C-alpha positions as CSV (number, residue, x, y, z in Angstrom):
1,M,48.6,158.8,79.4
2,K,46.3,161.5,80.4
3,I,47.7,164.0,77.9
4,A,47.2,161.2,75.0
5,L,43.9,160.9,76.1
6,I,43.1,164.4,75.8
7,I,44.8,164.9,72.5
8,T,43.0,161.8,70.8
9,G,39.3,163.0,72.2
10,S,40.2,166.6,71.0
11,V,41.4,165.3,67.4
12,L,38.4,163.1,67.5
13,A,35.9,166.3,68.3
14,L,37.7,168.6,66.0
15,L,36.7,165.9,62.9
16,L,33.6,165.2,64.4
17,I,33.0,169.4,64.5
18,L,34.8,169.7,60.5
19,S,32.4,166.6,59.2
20,L,29.0,168.3,60.7
21,A,30.4,171.6,59.3
22,L,30.9,170.1,56.1
23,L,27.0,168.6,55.9
24,F,26.0,172.2,55.7
25,L,28.1,173.7,53.1
26,P,26.6,174.5,49.9
27,V,27.2,172.4,46.4
28,S,25.6,172.5,43.2
29,V,24.1,169.8,40.9
30,F,23.0,169.7,37.5
31,I,20.5,167.1,36.3
32,K,20.0,166.2,32.6
33,F,17.0,164.1,31.0
34,K,16.8,163.5,27.4
35,E,16.9,159.1,27.1
36,D,18.5,158.6,29.8
37,F,19.8,160.9,33.5
38,F,22.2,162.5,33.5
39,V,23.5,163.9,37.0
40,K,26.8,166.0,38.1
41,I,27.6,167.5,41.4
42,K,29.9,170.0,41.8
43,F,31.4,171.0,45.2
44,F,33.3,175.0,45.4
45,G,33.3,174.7,41.7
46,I,35.1,171.1,41.5
47,K,33.3,168.1,40.0
48,V,32.6,165.8,43.1
49,Y,30.4,163.1,41.3
50,E,28.9,162.4,38.1
51,I,26.3,160.1,36.4
52,P,27.0,159.7,33.1
53,Q,24.3,159.6,30.3
54,K,24.6,155.5,28.9
55,K,25.3,156.0,25.2
56,D,24.0,153.6,22.5
57,K,26.2,152.0,20.5
58,K,25.9,154.7,17.5
59,D,27.5,157.0,19.7
60,K,30.6,155.4,20.2
61,T,33.7,156.7,18.7
62,P,35.9,155.4,15.9
63,K,38.3,153.9,18.4
64,E,35.7,152.4,20.1
65,I,34.3,150.9,17.2
66,S,37.5,149.6,15.8
67,D,37.9,147.5,19.0
68,K,36.4,144.7,18.2
69,K,36.7,142.8,21.6
70,A,34.5,145.6,23.2
71,E,32.6,145.2,19.9
72,K,31.9,141.5,20.7
73,N,31.3,141.7,24.4
74,E,28.6,144.5,23.6
75,E,27.0,142.4,20.9
76,K,26.9,139.4,23.5
77,A,25.6,141.8,26.1
78,E,22.9,142.9,24.0
79,N,21.7,139.2,23.1
80,I,21.2,138.5,26.3
81,V,18.6,141.8,27.1
82,L,17.2,141.7,23.5
83,S,13.9,142.1,25.5
84,K,15.4,145.3,27.3
85,A,15.2,149.3,25.8
86,K,18.6,150.7,25.4
87,S,17.6,153.5,28.0
88,F,15.5,154.4,30.6
89,F,12.9,156.5,28.2
90,G,13.4,154.1,25.8
91,F,12.0,151.2,28.0
92,F,8.9,153.2,28.8
93,K,8.5,154.6,24.9
94,K,8.9,150.6,23.8
95,K,6.2,150.0,26.5
96,Y,3.7,152.3,26.2
97,G,4.7,154.7,23.2
98,F,6.0,158.2,23.7
99,F,2.9,159.9,25.2
100,G,2.9,156.7,27.3
101,A,6.2,157.0,28.6
102,V,6.1,160.7,28.7
103,K,3.0,160.4,31.5
104,K,4.9,157.7,33.1
105,L,7.9,160.2,33.6
106,L,5.2,163.0,34.6
107,G,4.0,160.9,37.2
108,F,7.4,159.9,39.0
109,F,8.4,163.6,39.1
110,N,5.2,164.5,40.3
111,D,5.3,161.2,43.4
112,A,9.1,162.6,43.9
113,L,8.2,165.7,44.4
114,T,5.4,165.2,46.9
115,H,7.9,163.0,49.2
116,I,10.9,165.6,48.9
117,K,8.5,168.4,49.6
118,P,9.6,169.0,53.4
119,F,13.1,169.4,51.6
120,L,12.2,171.8,48.6
121,R,12.5,175.1,51.0
122,H,15.9,174.3,51.3
123,I,16.6,174.4,47.5
124,K,17.7,177.3,45.5
125,V,16.7,176.7,41.7
126,K,19.1,178.3,39.7
127,K,18.2,176.9,36.5
128,V,15.5,175.0,34.9
129,I,14.7,174.0,31.1
130,L,12.1,172.0,29.4
131,N,11.6,171.3,26.1
132,L,8.5,168.7,25.3
133,V,6.9,168.8,21.8
134,I,3.6,166.6,21.2
135,S,2.4,164.8,18.1
136,G,-0.4,162.3,17.7
137,D,-1.8,160.3,15.2
138,D,-3.8,163.2,13.7
139,A,-4.5,167.0,14.7
140,A,-7.2,165.8,17.1
141,D,-5.4,163.2,18.7
142,T,-2.6,165.6,18.9
143,A,-4.6,168.2,20.5
144,I,-6.2,165.7,23.5
145,K,-2.8,164.5,24.0
146,Y,-1.2,168.0,24.5
147,G,-3.8,169.3,26.6
148,Q,-3.2,166.2,28.8
149,V,0.2,166.8,29.2
150,C,-0.3,170.7,29.8
151,T,-2.7,169.7,32.7
152,A,0.1,167.6,34.4
153,V,3.1,169.5,33.6
154,Y,2.2,173.3,34.5
155,P,1.1,172.6,38.3
156,V,4.0,170.4,39.0
157,L,5.9,173.4,37.5
158,S,3.8,175.9,39.6
159,F,4.5,173.9,42.6
160,F,8.2,173.6,42.6
161,E,8.7,177.2,41.5
162,S,6.4,178.8,44.5
163,V,8.2,176.8,47.2
164,C,11.5,176.8,45.4
165,G,12.2,179.8,43.6
166,V,13.4,179.8,40.2
167,D,16.3,182.2,39.3
168,F,16.1,181.0,35.3
169,K,13.6,179.3,33.6
170,K,12.8,177.9,29.8
171,I,9.7,175.9,29.4
172,N,8.6,174.8,25.8
173,V,6.1,172.6,25.6
174,K,4.0,172.7,22.4
175,S,1.9,170.6,20.0
176,D,3.4,169.4,16.7
177,F,0.6,169.1,13.9
178,T,2.9,168.7,10.6
179,D,6.3,166.9,11.5
180,N,5.1,164.3,13.6
181,K,7.9,164.8,15.9
182,N,8.1,164.2,19.6
183,E,10.2,165.6,22.0
184,F,11.4,165.3,25.6
185,D,14.0,166.6,27.5
186,F,15.0,168.9,30.7
187,S,17.8,170.2,32.4
188,L,17.9,171.5,36.4
189,L,20.6,173.5,38.2
190,I,20.1,173.4,41.9
191,K,22.0,174.6,45.1
192,L,21.9,172.9,48.6
193,K,23.7,172.3,51.4
194,I,25.1,168.8,51.5
195,F,23.3,167.6,54.7
196,Y,19.8,168.4,52.6
197,L,21.3,166.9,49.4
198,L,21.7,163.4,51.0
199,K,18.2,163.2,52.3
200,T,16.5,164.5,49.2
201,A,18.9,161.9,47.1
202,F,17.7,159.2,49.7
203,K,14.0,160.0,49.2
204,V,14.2,160.3,45.3
205,Y,16.3,157.4,45.2
206,K,13.6,155.3,46.9
207,E,10.9,156.8,44.6
208,Y,13.0,155.9,41.7
209,K,13.2,151.9,42.7
210,N,9.9,152.0,43.5
211,F,8.9,153.0,40.4
212,T,11.1,150.7,38.2
213,L,10.4,147.7,40.5
214,K,6.4,148.3,39.6
215,E,7.3,148.7,36.2
216,N,10.0,146.0,35.7
217,Y,12.5,147.8,34.5
218,N,15.6,146.7,35.3
219,E,19.2,148.9,34.6
220,R,21.6,147.3,32.1
């Protein structure tokens, strides 16, 4: 009986040690935003978790389009939520316009970084890419909006880089005076230990929920 208890205790202790050790192993997290969020987490090069971007109806494959039942269900769902946009960014763009949506998201990123500031030094940024093109109603409006965006973007990037360190970055923030073309997308590849990933994810998710509730956005 005593031997059985010792073996059981040893096994439990070993499992506990292994679990704690796992928490301090590194993982890579790839985050992409273009209309909606895409997140992929890899552990030793193996995908362990993914949040795919939502696809609009126009992005469906021919096979999916030919599926009348799926199409009918989607049509029904769309009729129920006609007042909602088809994506996270689309919701804010519909509500505030492109420029207003960009400002809202930049505000969210800034607040999220503030809440995870204690963990930033444990994050290694392998790559960050930002593409942001601003166009207004006319040349003067474009110049004003471009200036406002720059004053919001570059301090955040500077703070982020000074705390974390960035191996590779490609930042494209520019104004468009001719084509009336607006663009906003970014991607981020980071490495951090599982323990800090869980703590950071909890903080960011909490901020995200507060942000969406405040803006009356409900995910579909």
